[in-house]
N, C-alpha and C positions, 0 to 999 in steps of 0.2 A: 283499501289503498288504491289510488288510481293508477292507470298504466303509466302516466308521466311519473308519478312517484316511485313506481317499481324501477322504471328505467334509470332514474337518478340515482336510486339505492343501488342498483346493479353496477352502474358506472363507477360509485364511490368504492364500493367493494373491489372492484377490478383494478382500480387504480391505487390502492393501497399498497400493495408490494412494490410498485415502481416508486412510490413516495418513500417507503422504508428503505430502500436500496441507496437513496440518494445521501442518507446520512452515514457518517463514518462511526463506528462503535467508540465507546469510550475505552481506551486502552488501560491496562494495569500500570500502576505507577511507575514500574521499572522492570527490569528483566526478572529479577528474582520473584517479584510478585506475579509475574506471567507464569513462571515455572511453577510457582507455588498454586496458582489457580488451575494447574493441570493443562494449560495450553500446550500443544504439540510444538516442539522445537524442530524448524526445517533443517535437514542435513544437505549436503551438496547436491545429490540427486534430486531432492524436492525442489531446491532453489533453481536448478537448471531448467526444470518443467516451469516453474513459475515466473521467471524473470526474463521471458522472451515475450516482447509484444508491447501493446499500449496499455498503460496502467494509470488510474487515476490515484494521486496521492495527496496526503494532508502531512506537513511536517511538524514536528514538536513545537513549533510557535503558533500553529493553527493557519498556516498559508497552505492553501490548495493549488495544485498544479497537475499537468499531465506529464508522465514520463513514457518515452518510448525507447525500449530495450531492444536493440538490434541483435541479430544472430552473431553478426561480427564482432560484438562487444561494444558497439557504439551506444550512447545515451544522449536523449535530446529532452531537456526540460521545457514546457511552455506554459503558458496561461492564456486566459482570454485576451490578454495585451499582446501576445506574441511569444517569442523565444526568450527565455529565462537563461538558459546555460546549455552548453554540450560538453560532452567528454566521453569517457570510457568507462565501463564497468567490468568487473571480474568476480567470479565466484571462487572463493577461496575455502581451503580446508581450515585455516587457522580458527581457533576458538570454536571448533566443532562444526564449522561452516559458516559462511556470511558472504555478504555481497559488498564490495569495495566500490566506490566511485572515484574518479578523478575528473573534476570539472575545470574548464577553462578559467571561469571567472573566480573561482576559489584558489587559483594559482596551482592547480594540479595538485593540491594536497589530497592525501588519499583519507577518505571518509568510509568507514566501514560500519555494517549493522549485522547483528545476528536477528534471525526473523523466526516469529512464532505464528502459527495458524490460529486466527481468533475463533471463539466459540460458534461462531455463526457459520464456520466453514468456507468462507468467501474472503474476508478480510486477512491481510498479513499485517503483523505489527513488528516494526523493527527497533532495535535498541543498539545503543553504543556499546561494543563489547568492553570498552575500558571502565567506563563509570555505570553501566546498566540504564542510562536515562534514555527516554523516548527520542528516537530519531524520525520515524514516520509511520503513518498506516497507510496501506495500499490495497487496492482491489483491481480486478480487471476493468479496462474503460468500457463505458457505455454512455451514450449521448442521453 
């Protein structure tokens, strides 16, 4: 193998983890399936550690955005086009622990999710506590 081919091969190998990190995992169909698959359910202390800072998220309809969770309880959602919405978030003990958002464009309606740690140990998968349906998949933000 030529040196040029070796360099190309090495670059391809080094770029694979970065490429793999760009994809969101396939989430179990609902909260019951996530629990049945043995995914760890996050409690309030886990949620307090996870939901401060910038996160890449994909909602249940497949739309991707960035969520910035502030230490003051503020949240700002944006995408490549700019601001999507802003509001507040709280970590609650209800339903064994969850994160609730109140967003301006959603008329401050309270939207909550219970969260599981995906099998990769990086992504979080959130479900509606009322019907168990997928709300969002989240991971720490990286460019």
